[in-house]
Structure formats: C-alpha cells, structure tokens
VMD Tcl script that builds the backbone (N, CA, C; Angstrom):
set m [mol new atoms 216]
animate dup $m
set s [atomselect $m all]
$s set {name element resname resid chain x y z} {
  {N N MET 1 A -169.461 -34.078 -67.620}
  {CA C MET 1 A -169.029 -35.206 -66.802}
  {C C MET 1 A -168.317 -36.243 -67.651}
  {N N LEU 2 A -168.806 -36.497 -68.844}
  {CA C LEU 2 A -168.162 -37.464 -69.726}
  {C C LEU 2 A -166.752 -37.017 -70.083}
  {N N ALA 3 A -166.540 -35.712 -70.188}
  {CA C ALA 3 A -165.207 -35.195 -70.493}
  {C C ALA 3 A -164.233 -35.532 -69.372}
  {N N ARG 4 A -164.681 -35.514 -68.116}
  {CA C ARG 4 A -163.802 -35.857 -66.989}
  {C C ARG 4 A -163.415 -37.330 -67.025}
  {N N LEU 5 A -164.340 -38.190 -67.414}
  {CA C LEU 5 A -164.054 -39.620 -67.444}
  {C C LEU 5 A -163.062 -39.975 -68.541}
  {N N SER 6 A -163.108 -39.258 -69.653}
  {CA C SER 6 A -162.218 -39.594 -70.750}
  {C C SER 6 A -160.920 -38.795 -70.725}
  {N N ALA 7 A -160.771 -37.893 -69.767}
  {CA C ALA 7 A -159.550 -37.099 -69.671}
  {C C ALA 7 A -158.407 -37.987 -69.204}
  {N N PRO 8 A -157.188 -37.707 -69.671}
  {CA C PRO 8 A -156.049 -38.523 -69.242}
  {C C PRO 8 A -155.822 -38.384 -67.739}
  {N N SER 9 A -155.283 -39.440 -67.155}
  {CA C SER 9 A -155.031 -39.456 -65.717}
  {C C SER 9 A -153.990 -38.411 -65.357}
  {N N SER 10 A -154.184 -37.794 -64.225}
  {CA C SER 10 A -153.232 -36.776 -63.788}
  {C C SER 10 A -152.124 -37.347 -62.913}
  {N N ALA 11 A -152.222 -38.627 -62.578}
  {CA C ALA 11 A -151.196 -39.249 -61.744}
  {C C ALA 11 A -149.939 -39.465 -62.568}
  {N N PRO 12 A -148.813 -39.033 -62.049}
  {CA C PRO 12 A -147.555 -39.243 -62.777}
  {C C PRO 12 A -147.248 -40.735 -62.928}
  {N N ALA 13 A -146.526 -41.042 -63.970}
  {CA C ALA 13 A -146.176 -42.439 -64.245}
  {C C ALA 13 A -145.372 -43.047 -63.103}
  {N N SER 14 A -144.562 -42.260 -62.414}
  {CA C SER 14 A -143.759 -42.796 -61.312}
  {C C SER 14 A -144.645 -43.241 -60.147}
  {N N ASP 15 A -145.747 -42.506 -59.911}
  {CA C ASP 15 A -146.675 -42.920 -58.850}
  {C C ASP 15 A -147.337 -44.240 -59.205}
  {N N ILE 16 A -147.705 -44.388 -60.464}
  {CA C ILE 16 A -148.339 -45.633 -60.914}
  {C C ILE 16 A -147.352 -46.788 -60.785}
  {N N ALA 17 A -146.120 -46.565 -61.200}
  {CA C ALA 17 A -145.103 -47.612 -61.086}
  {C C ALA 17 A -144.865 -47.987 -59.631}
  {N N LYS 18 A -144.840 -46.979 -58.770}
  {CA C LYS 18 A -144.639 -47.242 -57.341}
  {C C LYS 18 A -145.779 -48.080 -56.780}
  {N N LEU 19 A -147.004 -47.742 -57.138}
  {CA C LEU 19 A -148.158 -48.493 -56.650}
  {C C LEU 19 A -148.155 -49.926 -57.190}
  {N N ARG 20 A -147.749 -50.097 -58.427}
  {CA C ARG 20 A -147.667 -51.450 -58.998}
  {C C ARG 20 A -146.611 -52.276 -58.269}
  {N N ALA 21 A -145.483 -51.648 -57.962}
  {CA C ALA 21 A -144.424 -52.349 -57.235}
  {C C ALA 21 A -144.898 -52.742 -55.835}
  {N N GLU 22 A -145.584 -51.832 -55.161}
  {CA C GLU 22 A -146.117 -52.144 -53.828}
  {C C GLU 22 A -147.133 -53.272 -53.908}
  {N N SER 23 A -147.961 -53.244 -54.934}
  {CA C SER 23 A -148.963 -54.291 -55.108}
  {C C SER 23 A -148.294 -55.643 -55.341}
  {N N ALA 24 A -147.264 -55.669 -56.176}
  {CA C ALA 24 A -146.539 -56.914 -56.434}
  {C C ALA 24 A -145.873 -57.418 -55.162}
  {N N SER 25 A -145.329 -56.499 -54.372}
  {CA C SER 25 A -144.703 -56.879 -53.112}
  {C C SER 25 A -145.721 -57.483 -52.150}
  {N N LYS 26 A -146.886 -56.880 -52.089}
  {CA C LYS 26 A -147.943 -57.409 -51.211}
  {C C LYS 26 A -148.411 -58.776 -51.698}
  {N N ASP 27 A -148.525 -58.943 -53.022}
  {CA C ASP 27 A -148.921 -60.237 -53.576}
  {C C ASP 27 A -147.914 -61.312 -53.201}
  {N N LEU 28 A -146.622 -60.979 -53.293}
  {CA C LEU 28 A -145.570 -61.924 -52.927}
  {C C LEU 28 A -145.633 -62.257 -51.438}
  {N N GLU 29 A -145.900 -61.263 -50.624}
  {CA C GLU 29 A -146.018 -61.495 -49.184}
  {C C GLU 29 A -147.212 -62.406 -48.878}
  {N N ILE 30 A -148.302 -62.209 -49.580}
  {CA C ILE 30 A -149.482 -63.061 -49.393}
  {C C ILE 30 A -149.157 -64.504 -49.745}
  {N N ILE 31 A -148.476 -64.712 -50.856}
  {CA C ILE 31 A -148.108 -66.065 -51.279}
  {C C ILE 31 A -147.185 -66.706 -50.246}
  {N N THR 32 A -146.206 -65.944 -49.764}
  {CA C THR 32 A -145.279 -66.457 -48.755}
  {C C THR 32 A -146.017 -66.840 -47.479}
  {N N LEU 33 A -146.937 -65.999 -47.041}
  {CA C LEU 33 A -147.702 -66.286 -45.823}
  {C C LEU 33 A -148.637 -67.478 -46.012}
  {N N GLN 34 A -149.210 -67.630 -47.198}
  {CA C GLN 34 A -150.067 -68.786 -47.458}
  {C C GLN 34 A -149.256 -70.082 -47.403}
  {N N ARG 35 A -148.043 -70.043 -47.962}
  {CA C ARG 35 A -147.177 -71.231 -47.899}
  {C C ARG 35 A -146.818 -71.562 -46.457}
  {N N ARG 36 A -146.488 -70.541 -45.682}
  {CA C ARG 36 A -146.132 -70.760 -44.273}
  {C C ARG 36 A -147.321 -71.315 -43.496}
  {N N LYS 37 A -148.511 -70.797 -43.810}
  {CA C LYS 37 A -149.729 -71.288 -43.158}
  {C C LYS 37 A -149.922 -72.771 -43.453}
  {N N ASN 38 A -149.700 -73.170 -44.707}
  {CA C ASN 38 A -149.840 -74.577 -45.075}
  {C C ASN 38 A -148.805 -75.443 -44.367}
  {N N GLU 39 A -147.562 -74.928 -44.254}
  {CA C GLU 39 A -146.523 -75.666 -43.529}
  {C C GLU 39 A -146.906 -75.859 -42.066}
  {N N LEU 40 A -147.419 -74.808 -41.452}
  {CA C LEU 40 A -147.818 -74.903 -40.045}
  {C C LEU 40 A -148.994 -75.853 -39.868}
  {N N LYS 41 A -149.902 -75.854 -40.827}
  {CA C LYS 41 A -151.038 -76.782 -40.770}
  {C C LYS 41 A -150.544 -78.227 -40.829}
  {N N GLU 42 A -149.572 -78.487 -41.697}
  {CA C GLU 42 A -148.984 -79.828 -41.775}
  {C C GLU 42 A -148.280 -80.184 -40.479}
  {N N ASP 43 A -147.575 -79.223 -39.887}
  {CA C ASP 43 A -146.907 -79.456 -38.605}
  {C C ASP 43 A -147.915 -79.844 -37.527}
  {N N VAL 44 A -149.034 -79.149 -37.482}
  {CA C VAL 44 A -150.074 -79.452 -36.499}
  {C C VAL 44 A -150.597 -80.876 -36.705}
  {N N GLU 45 A -150.820 -81.245 -37.960}
  {CA C GLU 45 A -151.304 -82.595 -38.247}
  {C C GLU 45 A -150.300 -83.650 -37.787}
  {N N MET 46 A -149.014 -83.406 -38.056}
  {CA C MET 46 A -147.989 -84.363 -37.636}
  {C C MET 46 A -147.872 -84.424 -36.115}
  {N N LEU 47 A -147.974 -83.295 -35.449}
  {CA C LEU 47 A -147.924 -83.291 -33.985}
  {C C LEU 47 A -149.137 -84.005 -33.390}
  {N N ASN 48 A -150.287 -83.861 -34.009}
  {CA C ASN 48 A -151.472 -84.585 -33.532}
  {C C ASN 48 A -151.293 -86.089 -33.693}
  {N N ILE 49 A -150.677 -86.506 -34.782}
  {CA C ILE 49 A -150.402 -87.933 -34.987}
  {C C ILE 49 A -149.443 -88.429 -33.912}
  {N N ALA 50 A -148.394 -87.649 -33.637}
  {CA C ALA 50 A -147.426 -88.034 -32.602}
  {C C ALA 50 A -148.092 -88.103 -31.231}
  {N N LEU 51 A -148.971 -87.146 -30.947}
  {CA C LEU 51 A -149.685 -87.143 -29.675}
  {C C LEU 51 A -150.577 -88.372 -29.551}
  {N N ASP 52 A -151.309 -88.687 -30.593}
  {CA C ASP 52 A -152.155 -89.884 -30.568}
  {C C ASP 52 A -151.330 -91.139 -30.321}
  {N N SER 53 A -150.175 -91.213 -30.959}
  {CA C SER 53 A -149.296 -92.363 -30.789}
  {C C SER 53 A -148.822 -92.480 -29.343}
  {N N LYS 54 A -148.424 -91.353 -28.755}
  {CA C LYS 54 A -147.969 -91.368 -27.361}
  {C C LYS 54 A -149.109 -91.742 -26.413}
  {N N GLN 55 A -150.309 -91.252 -26.702}
  {CA C GLN 55 A -151.445 -91.590 -25.847}
  {C C GLN 55 A -151.743 -93.085 -25.926}
  {N N GLN 56 A -151.643 -93.658 -27.117}
  {CA C GLN 56 A -151.853 -95.099 -27.255}
  {C C GLN 56 A -150.765 -95.870 -26.516}
  {N N GLU 57 A -149.532 -95.385 -26.607}
  {CA C GLU 57 A -148.426 -96.029 -25.906}
  {C C GLU 57 A -148.661 -96.005 -24.398}
  {N N LEU 58 A -149.115 -94.868 -23.887}
  {CA C LEU 58 A -149.387 -94.773 -22.454}
  {C C LEU 58 A -150.515 -95.698 -22.027}
  {N N GLU 59 A -151.508 -95.852 -22.875}
  {CA C GLU 59 A -152.612 -96.755 -22.552}
  {C C GLU 59 A -152.125 -98.192 -22.443}
  {N N LEU 60 A -151.133 -98.540 -23.240}
  {CA C LEU 60 A -150.615 -99.909 -23.213}
  {C C LEU 60 A -149.780 -100.192 -21.972}
  {N N VAL 61 A -149.090 -99.187 -21.454}
  {CA C VAL 61 A -148.217 -99.421 -20.297}
  {C C VAL 61 A -148.871 -99.017 -18.983}
  {N N SER 62 A -150.051 -98.456 -19.020}
  {CA C SER 62 A -150.735 -98.000 -17.812}
  {C C SER 62 A -151.750 -99.033 -17.358}
  {N N PRO 63 A -151.915 -99.141 -16.053}
  {CA C PRO 63 A -153.001 -99.987 -15.545}
  {C C PRO 63 A -154.365 -99.385 -15.918}
  {N N HIS 64 A -155.373 -100.138 -15.733}
  {CA C HIS 64 A -156.709 -99.712 -16.144}
  {C C HIS 64 A -157.260 -98.507 -15.381}
  {N N ASP 65 A -156.691 -98.204 -14.219}
  {CA C ASP 65 A -157.206 -97.066 -13.461}
  {C C ASP 65 A -156.685 -95.735 -13.984}
  {N N GLY 66 A -155.791 -95.772 -14.973}
  {CA C GLY 66 A -155.323 -94.540 -15.590}
  {C C GLY 66 A -153.995 -94.031 -15.093}
  {N N SER 67 A -153.484 -94.604 -13.995}
  {CA C SER 67 A -152.186 -94.140 -13.500}
  {C C SER 67 A -151.074 -94.908 -14.205}
  {N N LEU 68 A -149.881 -94.355 -14.191}
  {CA C LEU 68 A -148.757 -95.003 -14.839}
  {C C LEU 68 A -148.314 -96.217 -14.059}
  {N N CYS 69 A -147.899 -97.229 -14.744}
  {CA C CYS 69 A -147.399 -98.445 -14.118}
  {C C CYS 69 A -145.879 -98.308 -13.985}
  {N N HIS 70 A -145.377 -98.362 -12.765}
  {CA C HIS 70 A -143.944 -98.267 -12.523}
  {C C HIS 70 A -143.399 -99.658 -12.238}
  {N N ARG 71 A -142.647 -100.184 -13.197}
  {CA C ARG 71 A -142.082 -101.521 -13.027}
  {C C ARG 71 A -140.665 -101.400 -12.497}
  {N N ARG 72 A -140.323 -102.321 -11.588}
  {CA C ARG 72 A -138.957 -102.333 -11.043}
  {C C ARG 72 A -138.370 -103.691 -11.178}
}
mol reanalyze $m
mol bondsrecalc $m
mol representation Tube
mol addrep $m
C-alpha cells in the first residue's frame, strides 16, 4: 500500500494544467460574484434610504388620517 502512495501520479500534465485553469477561472468567477453581491447590497441600502426619505416626505404633506392632502 505504501508503494501506491509514493508512486508517481498517472494523470497527464495536460489534465493537471486544465484542472488548474478551471480552478482559477472558478476563483475569478467567485470574486466577481462577491463584488456584484456587495454592489447590490449597497444598492439596497441606498434604495431603503430613498424610501425612508419619501415616506417622511409623505408624512409631512399628508393629513393625520393617512390620506394624501390635495391642495388646489
């Protein structure tokens, strides 16, 4: 059994290179997706801020019963 563990790998060098390239490609894709996830998270935070601002604005122009005040 020890002889099998110390025997040289039977996988051709081209297969190893191919797997390394695929691994690097997947790593790059992961990094790209993580960056996009962070961008989307920031977008959500900014949209929540905008929503809060609009809700406050509506509270200021609306009567106390919750309906919109239509001024003419």
